[in-house]
Backbone and ligand atoms as CSV (ligand in chain L), in Angstrom:
chain,resi,resn,atom,element,x,y,z
A,1,MET,N,N,21.793,19.325,35.355
A,1,MET,CA,C,20.703,19.020,36.291
A,1,MET,C,C,19.746,18.013,35.667
A,2,ALA,N,N,19.418,17.028,36.447
A,2,ALA,CA,C,18.484,16.026,35.954
A,2,ALA,C,C,17.341,15.860,36.954
A,3,LYS,N,N,16.223,15.397,36.434
A,3,LYS,CA,C,15.087,15.067,37.294
A,3,LYS,C,C,15.170,13.569,37.578
A,4,VAL,N,N,15.359,13.230,38.848
A,4,VAL,CA,C,15.629,11.845,39.210
A,4,VAL,C,C,14.522,11.308,40.114
A,5,LEU,N,N,13.887,10.248,39.657
A,5,LEU,CA,C,12.895,9.558,40.484
A,5,LEU,C,C,13.620,8.545,41.368
A,6,VAL,N,N,13.401,8.652,42.680
A,6,VAL,CA,C,14.022,7.722,43.624
A,6,VAL,C,C,12.924,6.892,44.279
A,7,VAL,N,N,12.955,5.587,44.040
A,7,VAL,CA,C,11.977,4.687,44.647
A,7,VAL,C,C,12.692,3.916,45.744
A,8,GLU,N,N,12.396,4.240,46.970
A,8,GLU,CA,C,13.133,3.699,48.122
A,8,GLU,C,C,12.217,3.724,49.343
A,9,ASP,N,N,12.064,2.584,50.004
A,9,ASP,CA,C,11.143,2.518,51.136
A,9,ASP,C,C,11.818,2.819,52.470
A,10,ASN,N,N,13.141,2.776,52.506
A,10,ASN,CA,C,13.841,3.020,53.766
A,10,ASN,C,C,14.111,4.526,53.923
A,11,PRO,N,N,13.553,5.133,54.979
A,11,PRO,CA,C,13.669,6.596,55.126
A,11,PRO,C,C,15.115,7.075,55.193
A,12,ALA,N,N,15.980,6.340,55.875
A,12,ALA,CA,C,17.383,6.763,55.992
A,12,ALA,C,C,18.067,6.715,54.626
A,13,ASN,N,N,17.788,5.662,53.858
A,13,ASN,CA,C,18.374,5.561,52.516
A,13,ASN,C,C,17.829,6.647,51.594
A,14,MET,N,N,16.541,6.938,51.720
A,14,MET,CA,C,15.947,8.006,50.903
A,14,MET,C,C,16.604,9.337,51.219
A,15,LYS,N,N,16.836,9.570,52.507
A,15,LYS,CA,C,17.438,10.835,52.927
A,15,LYS,C,C,18.854,10.972,52.348
A,16,LEU,N,N,19.629,9.898,52.473
A,16,LEU,CA,C,21.006,9.917,51.973
A,16,LEU,C,C,21.028,10.105,50.452
A,17,THR,N,N,20.196,9.332,49.765
A,17,THR,CA,C,20.171,9.409,48.305
A,17,THR,C,C,19.764,10.803,47.841
A,18,SER,N,N,18.732,11.362,48.483
A,18,SER,CA,C,18.267,12.697,48.119
A,18,SER,C,C,19.362,13.727,48.351
A,19,MET,N,N,20.074,13.578,49.465
A,19,MET,CA,C,21.141,14.516,49.781
A,19,MET,C,C,22.243,14.471,48.712
A,20,LEU,N,N,22.604,13.255,48.324
A,20,LEU,CA,C,23.653,13.107,47.306
A,20,LEU,C,C,23.206,13.707,45.972
A,21,LEU,N,N,21.942,13.499,45.636
A,21,LEU,CA,C,21.440,14.017,44.361
A,21,LEU,C,C,21.318,15.536,44.390
A,22,HIS,N,N,20.824,16.054,45.511
A,22,HIS,CA,C,20.720,17.510,45.648
A,22,HIS,C,C,22.104,18.156,45.572
A,23,SER,N,N,23.080,17.516,46.200
A,23,SER,CA,C,24.445,18.054,46.190
A,23,SER,C,C,24.981,18.161,44.773
A,24,ALA,N,N,24.545,17.260,43.922
A,24,ALA,CA,C,25.008,17.270,42.532
A,24,ALA,C,C,24.109,18.146,41.654
A,25,GLY,N,N,23.144,18.828,42.264
A,25,GLY,CA,C,22.312,19.766,41.520
A,25,GLY,C,C,21.091,19.161,40.863
A,26,HIS,N,N,20.735,17.946,41.257
A,26,HIS,CA,C,19.594,17.286,40.632
A,26,HIS,C,C,18.303,17.534,41.409
A,27,VAL,N,N,17.201,17.356,40.717
A,27,VAL,CA,C,15.884,17.448,41.340
A,27,VAL,C,C,15.439,16.028,41.677
A,28,VAL,N,N,14.904,15.832,42.877
A,28,VAL,CA,C,14.516,14.496,43.333
A,28,VAL,C,C,13.003,14.371,43.417
A,29,LEU,N,N,12.496,13.308,42.812
A,29,LEU,CA,C,11.096,12.930,42.984
A,29,LEU,C,C,11.081,11.677,43.858
A,30,PRO,N,N,10.639,11.771,45.099
A,30,PRO,CA,C,10.665,10.596,45.980
A,30,PRO,C,C,9.404,9.743,45.848
A,31,ALA,N,N,9.586,8.429,45.925
A,31,ALA,CA,C,8.454,7.494,45.971
A,31,ALA,C,C,8.820,6.386,46.945
A,32,VAL,N,N,7.889,6.027,47.827
A,32,VAL,CA,C,8.201,5.042,48.863
A,32,VAL,C,C,7.800,3.626,48.476
A,33,ASP,N,N,7.131,3.480,47.332
A,33,ASP,CA,C,6.817,2.119,46.882
A,33,ASP,C,C,6.759,2.089,45.354
A,34,ALA,N,N,6.744,0.876,44.814
A,34,ALA,CA,C,6.810,0.712,43.360
A,34,ALA,C,C,5.594,1.310,42.661
A,35,GLU,N,N,4.435,1.141,43.262
A,35,GLU,CA,C,3.219,1.637,42.632
A,35,GLU,C,C,3.281,3.152,42.461
A,36,THR,N,N,3.723,3.849,43.507
A,36,THR,CA,C,3.876,5.303,43.422
A,36,THR,C,C,4.947,5.661,42.392
A,37,GLY,N,N,6.019,4.890,42.375
A,37,GLY,CA,C,7.099,5.141,41.429
A,37,GLY,C,C,6.627,5.010,39.985
A,38,LEU,N,N,5.841,3.994,39.715
A,38,LEU,CA,C,5.334,3.799,38.350
A,38,LEU,C,C,4.462,4.980,37.931
A,39,ARG,N,N,3.628,5.426,38.853
A,39,ARG,CA,C,2.735,6.548,38.556
A,39,ARG,C,C,3.551,7.817,38.279
A,40,LEU,N,N,4.556,8.077,39.120
A,40,LEU,CA,C,5.382,9.271,38.944
A,40,LEU,C,C,6.213,9.195,37.663
A,41,ALA,N,N,6.694,8.010,37.338
A,41,ALA,CA,C,7.504,7.857,36.125
A,41,ALA,C,C,6.693,8.248,34.892
A,42,LEU,N,N,5.450,7.801,34.845
A,42,LEU,CA,C,4.582,8.132,33.718
A,42,LEU,C,C,4.251,9.618,33.687
A,43,ALA,N,N,3.891,10.158,34.852
A,43,ALA,CA,C,3.404,11.537,34.917
A,43,ALA,C,C,4.528,12.551,34.769
A,44,GLU,N,N,5.690,12.245,35.338
A,44,GLU,CA,C,6.755,13.252,35.418
A,44,GLU,C,C,7.863,13.047,34.387
A,45,GLN,N,N,7.925,11.872,33.767
A,45,GLN,CA,C,8.976,11.594,32.775
A,45,GLN,C,C,10.360,12.019,33.285
A,46,PRO,N,N,10.824,11.393,34.367
A,46,PRO,CA,C,12.144,11.750,34.908
A,46,PRO,C,C,13.256,11.392,33.921
A,47,ASP,N,N,14.435,12.013,34.115
A,47,ASP,CA,C,15.582,11.728,33.261
A,47,ASP,C,C,16.258,10.424,33.648
A,48,LEU,N,N,16.034,10.002,34.901
A,48,LEU,CA,C,16.717,8.828,35.438
A,48,LEU,C,C,15.890,8.286,36.603
A,49,ILE,N,N,15.969,6.973,36.805
A,49,ILE,CA,C,15.266,6.369,37.936
A,49,ILE,C,C,16.251,5.558,38.762
A,50,LEU,N,N,16.243,5.808,40.074
A,50,LEU,CA,C,16.971,4.957,41.021
A,50,LEU,C,C,15.923,4.143,41.743
A,51,ILE,N,N,16.036,2.825,41.693
A,51,ILE,CA,C,14.989,2.020,42.316
A,51,ILE,C,C,15.585,0.927,43.194
A,52,ASP,N,N,15.119,0.906,44.435
A,52,ASP,CA,C,15.493,-0.126,45.380
A,52,ASP,C,C,14.893,-1.455,44.917
A,53,ILE,N,N,15.674,-2.516,45.001
A,53,ILE,CA,C,15.133,-3.818,44.590
A,53,ILE,C,C,14.109,-4.327,45.603
A,54,GLN,N,N,14.444,-4.173,46.878
A,54,GLN,CA,C,13.547,-4.691,47.921
A,54,GLN,C,C,12.579,-3.611,48.381
A,55,LEU,N,N,11.334,-3.735,47.924
A,55,LEU,CA,C,10.277,-2.790,48.275
A,55,LEU,C,C,9.087,-3.568,48.805
A,56,PRO,N,N,8.267,-2.929,49.639
A,56,PRO,CA,C,7.043,-3.600,50.088
A,56,PRO,C,C,6.095,-3.776,48.902
A,57,GLY,N,N,5.359,-4.844,48.851
A,57,GLY,CA,C,4.472,-5.073,47.706
A,57,GLY,C,C,5.300,-5.423,46.480
A,58,MET,N,N,5.020,-4.748,45.360
A,58,MET,CA,C,5.774,-5.003,44.134
A,58,MET,C,C,7.246,-4.649,44.341
A,59,ASP,N,N,8.163,-5.534,43.936
A,59,ASP,CA,C,9.579,-5.211,44.138
A,59,ASP,C,C,10.121,-4.362,42.973
A,60,GLY,N,N,11.345,-3.886,43.157
A,60,GLY,CA,C,11.917,-2.950,42.200
A,60,GLY,C,C,12.152,-3.555,40.831
A,61,LEU,N,N,12.413,-4.842,40.790
A,61,LEU,CA,C,12.677,-5.486,39.495
A,61,LEU,C,C,11.388,-5.686,38.705
A,62,ALA,N,N,10.308,-6.009,39.403
A,62,ALA,CA,C,9.013,-6.125,38.720
A,62,ALA,C,C,8.601,-4.761,38.168
A,63,ALA,N,N,8.842,-3.718,38.954
A,63,ALA,CA,C,8.507,-2.362,38.498
A,63,ALA,C,C,9.367,-1.974,37.294
A,64,THR,N,N,10.643,-2.350,37.334
A,64,THR,CA,C,11.541,-2.061,36.208
A,64,THR,C,C,11.044,-2.727,34.930
A,65,ALA,N,N,10.632,-3.979,35.054
A,65,ALA,CA,C,10.148,-4.699,33.874
A,65,ALA,C,C,8.939,-3.999,33.272
A,66,ILE,N,N,8.055,-3.500,34.127
A,66,ILE,CA,C,6.864,-2.777,33.642
A,66,ILE,C,C,7.274,-1.488,32.938
A,67,LEU,N,N,8.207,-0.766,33.540
A,67,LEU,CA,C,8.666,0.509,32.954
A,67,LEU,C,C,9.327,0.274,31.599
A,68,LYS,N,N,10.104,-0.814,31.486
A,68,LYS,CA,C,10.821,-1.079,30.244
A,68,LYS,C,C,9.912,-1.636,29.157
A,69,GLU,N,N,8.755,-2.166,29.547
A,69,GLU,CA,C,7.809,-2.678,28.551
A,69,GLU,C,C,6.893,-1.585,28.023
A,70,ASP,N,N,6.783,-0.479,28.752
A,70,ASP,CA,C,5.886,0.604,28.358
A,70,ASP,C,C,6.662,1.600,27.495
A,71,PRO,N,N,6.245,1.803,26.247
A,71,PRO,CA,C,6.960,2.739,25.378
A,71,PRO,C,C,7.061,4.147,25.972
A,72,ALA,N,N,6.132,4.493,26.854
A,72,ALA,CA,C,6.132,5.828,27.452
A,72,ALA,C,C,7.275,6.023,28.442
A,73,THR,N,N,7.826,4.913,28.950
A,73,THR,CA,C,8.881,5.022,29.968
A,73,THR,C,C,10.121,4.191,29.630
A,74,ALA,N,N,10.083,3.457,28.535
A,74,ALA,CA,C,11.151,2.493,28.222
A,74,ALA,C,C,12.523,3.147,28.057
A,75,ALA,N,N,12.546,4.411,27.637
A,75,ALA,CA,C,13.832,5.057,27.354
A,75,ALA,C,C,14.500,5.639,28.603
A,76,ILE,N,N,13.793,5.650,29.720
A,76,ILE,CA,C,14.356,6.236,30.944
A,76,ILE,C,C,15.360,5.254,31.552
A,77,PRO,N,N,16.627,5.694,31.732
A,77,PRO,CA,C,17.608,4.788,32.344
A,77,PRO,C,C,17.233,4.457,33.787
A,78,ILE,N,N,17.447,3.218,34.170
A,78,ILE,CA,C,17.097,2.774,35.519
A,78,ILE,C,C,18.329,2.170,36.195
A,79,ILE,N,N,18.608,2.658,37.405
A,79,ILE,CA,C,19.676,2.094,38.226
A,79,ILE,C,C,19.034,1.327,39.374
A,80,ALA,N,N,19.325,0.038,39.471
A,80,ALA,CA,C,18.819,-0.770,40.567
A,80,ALA,C,C,19.728,-0.607,41.780
A,81,LEU,N,N,19.115,-0.493,42.952
A,81,LEU,CA,C,19.856,-0.392,44.203
A,81,LEU,C,C,19.599,-1.649,45.008
A,82,SER,N,N,20.669,-2.323,45.386
A,82,SER,CA,C,20.516,-3.557,46.142
A,82,SER,C,C,21.257,-3.475,47.464
A,83,ALA,N,N,20.599,-3.892,48.524
A,83,ALA,CA,C,21.252,-3.916,49.835
A,83,ALA,C,C,22.098,-5.168,49.982
A,84,LEU,N,N,21.900,-6.096,49.098
A,84,LEU,CA,C,22.595,-7.374,49.203
A,84,LEU,C,C,23.634,-7.471,48.101
A,85,ALA,N,N,24.866,-7.715,48.495
A,85,ALA,CA,C,25.918,-7.859,47.488
A,85,ALA,C,C,25.851,-9.260,46.901
A,86,MET,N,N,24.756,-9.507,46.245
A,86,MET,CA,C,24.540,-10.857,45.706
A,86,MET,C,C,24.608,-10.838,44.192
A,87,LYS,N,N,25.375,-11.772,43.644
A,87,LYS,CA,C,25.502,-11.862,42.202
A,87,LYS,C,C,24.134,-12.098,41.555
A,88,ALA,N,N,23.302,-12.856,42.246
A,88,ALA,CA,C,21.990,-13.159,41.688
A,88,ALA,C,C,21.178,-11.888,41.484
A,89,ASP,N,N,21.312,-10.929,42.405
A,89,ASP,CA,C,20.584,-9.678,42.270
A,89,ASP,C,C,21.026,-8.925,41.028
A,90,LYS,N,N,22.327,-8.950,40.768
A,90,LYS,CA,C,22.839,-8.244,39.594
A,90,LYS,C,C,22.283,-8.871,38.318
A,91,GLU,N,N,22.306,-10.181,38.273
A,91,GLU,CA,C,21.783,-10.859,37.084
A,91,GLU,C,C,20.290,-10.613,36.925
A,92,ARG,N,N,19.577,-10.686,38.051
A,92,ARG,CA,C,18.130,-10.459,37.989
A,92,ARG,C,C,17.819,-9.027,37.549
A,93,SER,N,N,18.654,-8.075,37.982
A,93,SER,CA,C,18.397,-6.684,37.606
A,93,SER,C,C,18.624,-6.481,36.107
A,94,GLN,N,N,19.632,-7.185,35.558
A,94,GLN,CA,C,19.876,-7.082,34.119
A,94,GLN,C,C,18.733,-7.715,33.336
A,95,THR,N,N,18.262,-8.848,33.826
A,95,THR,CA,C,17.140,-9.514,33.162
A,95,THR,C,C,15.902,-8.632,33.157
A,96,ALA,N,N,15.692,-7.908,34.256
A,96,ALA,CA,C,14.505,-7.049,34.358
A,96,ALA,C,C,14.614,-5.819,33.464
A,97,GLY,N,N,15.835,-5.510,33.006
A,97,GLY,CA,C,16.001,-4.376,32.104
A,97,GLY,C,C,16.709,-3.184,32.718
A,98,CYS,N,N,17.238,-3.350,33.928
A,98,CYS,CA,C,17.961,-2.237,34.559
A,98,CYS,C,C,19.195,-1.888,33.733
A,99,ASP,N,N,19.519,-0.593,33.662
A,99,ASP,CA,C,20.679,-0.144,32.899
A,99,ASP,C,C,21.959,-0.211,33.722
A,100,ALA,N,N,21.812,-0.194,35.043
A,100,ALA,CA,C,22.972,-0.288,35.924
A,100,ALA,C,C,22.519,-0.835,37.273
A,101,TYR,N,N,23.506,-1.179,38.085
A,101,TYR,CA,C,23.233,-1.848,39.357
A,101,TYR,C,C,24.238,-1.341,40.375
A,102,ILE,N,N,23.753,-0.879,41.510
A,102,ILE,CA,C,24.635,-0.356,42.561
A,102,ILE,C,C,24.277,-1.043,43.882
A,103,VAL,N,N,25.318,-1.431,44.604
A,103,VAL,CA,C,25.097,-2.060,45.906
A,103,VAL,C,C,25.125,-0.993,46.994
A,104,LYS,N,N,24.104,-1.029,47.854
A,104,LYS,CA,C,24.059,-0.113,48.988
A,104,LYS,C,C,24.973,-0.644,50.096
A,105,PRO,N,N,25.515,0.187,50.977
A,105,PRO,CA,C,25.282,1.635,51.052
A,105,PRO,C,C,25.928,2.390,49.895
A,106,LEU,N,N,25.229,3.432,49.448
A,106,LEU,CA,C,25.690,4.199,48.302
A,106,LEU,C,C,27.036,4.841,48.587
A,107,ARG,N,N,27.910,4.772,47.599
A,107,ARG,CA,C,29.142,5.558,47.638
A,107,ARG,C,C,28.986,6.649,46.596
A,108,TYR,N,N,29.176,7.889,47.013
A,108,TYR,CA,C,28.795,8.986,46.116
A,108,TYR,C,C,29.570,8.989,44.817
A,109,LYS,N,N,30.848,8.595,44.864
A,109,LYS,CA,C,31.624,8.613,43.622
A,109,LYS,C,C,31.066,7.621,42.605
A,110,GLU,N,N,30.700,6.448,43.104
A,110,GLU,CA,C,30.142,5.437,42.200
A,110,GLU,C,C,28.799,5.904,41.656
A,111,LEU,N,N,27.957,6.436,42.546
A,111,LEU,CA,C,26.647,6.912,42.107
A,111,LEU,C,C,26.788,7.974,41.024
A,112,TYR,N,N,27.620,8.971,41.272
A,112,TYR,CA,C,27.779,10.047,40.300
A,112,TYR,C,C,28.353,9.518,38.978
A,113,ALA,N,N,29.308,8.599,39.069
A,113,ALA,CA,C,29.929,8.068,37.846
A,113,ALA,C,C,28.906,7.318,37.000
A,114,VAL,N,N,28.107,6.482,37.657
A,114,VAL,CA,C,27.095,5.709,36.923
A,114,VAL,C,C,26.040,6.638,36.339
A,115,MET,N,N,25.639,7.635,37.130
A,115,MET,CA,C,24.622,8.582,36.642
A,115,MET,C,C,25.142,9.382,35.460
A,116,ASP,N,N,26.380,9.876,35.555
A,116,ASP,CA,C,26.949,10.647,34.447
A,116,ASP,C,C,26.957,9.825,33.168
A,117,HIS,N,N,27.356,8.576,33.320
A,117,HIS,CA,C,27.421,7.685,32.167
A,117,HIS,C,C,26.036,7.531,31.523
A,118,LEU,N,N,25.031,7.296,32.348
A,118,LEU,CA,C,23.692,7.047,31.816
A,118,LEU,C,C,23.037,8.314,31.279
A,119,LEU,N,N,23.350,9.460,31.883
A,119,LEU,CA,C,22.703,10.703,31.457
A,119,LEU,C,C,23.343,11.283,30.198
A,120,GLN,N,N,24.616,10.955,29.976
A,120,GLN,CA,C,25.297,11.525,28.815
A,120,GLN,C,C,25.055,10.727,27.548
A,121,GLU,N,N,24.963,9.427,27.687
A,121,GLU,CA,C,24.797,8.602,26.500
A,121,GLU,C,C,23.326,8.320,26.269
A,122,PRO,N,N,22.842,8.582,25.067
A,122,PRO,CA,C,21.464,8.221,24.767
A,122,PRO,C,C,21.277,6.713,24.951
A,123,GLN,N,N,20.230,6.353,25.642
A,123,GLN,CA,C,19.999,4.931,25.886
A,123,GLN,C,C,19.264,4.300,24.711
A,124,PRO,N,N,19.732,3.186,24.237
A,124,PRO,CA,C,19.054,2.527,23.124
A,124,PRO,C,C,18.201,1.337,23.539
A,125,PRO,N,N,17.034,1.585,24.133
A,125,PRO,CA,C,16.170,0.441,24.428
A,125,PRO,C,C,15.737,-0.223,23.136
A,126,ALA,N,N,15.704,-1.516,23.116
A,126,ALA,CA,C,15.504,-2.264,21.882
A,126,ALA,C,C,14.203,-1.903,21.175
A,127,ASN,N,N,13.159,-1.575,21.949
A,127,ASN,CA,C,11.863,-1.360,21.302
A,127,ASN,C,C,11.591,0.110,20.998
A,128,GLN,N,N,12.647,0.971,21.108
A,128,GLN,CA,C,12.381,2.380,20.848
A,128,GLN,C,C,13.210,2.940,19.701
A,129,THR,N,N,14.412,2.434,19.522
A,129,THR,CA,C,15.306,3.096,18.589
A,129,THR,C,C,15.579,2.254,17.344
A,130,THR,N,N,14.814,1.200,17.166
A,130,THR,CA,C,15.008,0.414,15.966
A,130,THR,C,C,14.564,1.217,14.746
A,131,PRO,N,N,15.443,1.395,13.777
A,131,PRO,CA,C,15.057,2.162,12.583
A,131,PRO,C,C,13.883,1.489,11.872
A,132,PRO,N,N,13.055,2.293,11.211
A,132,PRO,CA,C,11.923,1.707,10.481
A,132,PRO,C,C,12.409,0.672,9.472
A,133,GLY,N,N,11.713,-0.403,9.354
A,133,GLY,CA,C,12.086,-1.411,8.378
A,133,GLY,C,C,12.901,-2.538,8.973
A,134,LEU,N,N,13.486,-2.290,10.134
A,134,LEU,CA,C,14.242,-3.356,10.790
A,134,LEU,C,C,13.369,-3.992,11.867
A,135,PRO,N,N,13.573,-5.271,12.097
A,135,PRO,CA,C,12.758,-5.909,13.135
A,135,PRO,C,C,13.075,-5.316,14.492
A,136,ALA,N,N,12.045,-5.014,15.248
A,136,ALA,CA,C,12.220,-4.483,16.602
A,136,ALA,C,C,12.371,-5.661,17.550
A,137,THR,N,N,13.617,-5.940,17.904
A,137,THR,CA,C,13.875,-7.150,18.697
A,137,THR,C,C,13.168,-7.113,20.030
A,138,GLY,N,N,12.984,-5.898,20.566
A,138,GLY,CA,C,12.361,-5.794,21.879
A,138,GLY,C,C,10.896,-6.142,21.882
A,139,GLN,N,N,10.310,-6.253,20.692
A,139,GLN,CA,C,8.865,-6.480,20.640
A,139,GLN,C,C,8.512,-7.941,20.408
A,140,HIS,N,N,9.536,-8.783,20.283
A,140,HIS,CA,C,9.209,-10.202,20.173
A,140,HIS,C,C,8.622,-10.702,21.479
A,141,PRO,N,N,7.555,-11.455,21.437
A,141,PRO,CA,C,7.035,-12.038,22.679
A,141,PRO,C,C,8.066,-13.021,23.243
A,142,THR,N,N,8.236,-12.949,24.557
A,142,THR,CA,C,9.203,-13.850,25.160
A,142,THR,C,C,8.554,-14.619,26.287
L,1,MN,MN,MN,14.021,-1.524,50.554
């Protein structure tokens, strides 16, 4: 069982995603916009975040970049959800720091497979797991 933050503005997509997560025994924290998602991520420290790329106001990739820059949330794996099967979205999601990328509509087998992978393997964000004495590559200004 994992605590999963879902940032999704479309009610039908939120319903489907929540149903799939509940079916797999996970706890869902819903957020309808990036600002709420950022607040919940800090306060609740979820095990995983599913974030829609297209959100009103701040988009999912901008929110991901903020989460990955904050040491308090950098280690939480993030799966970007895109309604557009666009290669550019995948590249942009990787640049923003997303750990995985899924194209909507969600297919439950793919969702579960990606989640299992991310939840089982400890995530090595560059600015968190660098051993003392080694340069922390994630902290270089870019
Ligand atoms: Mn959306």
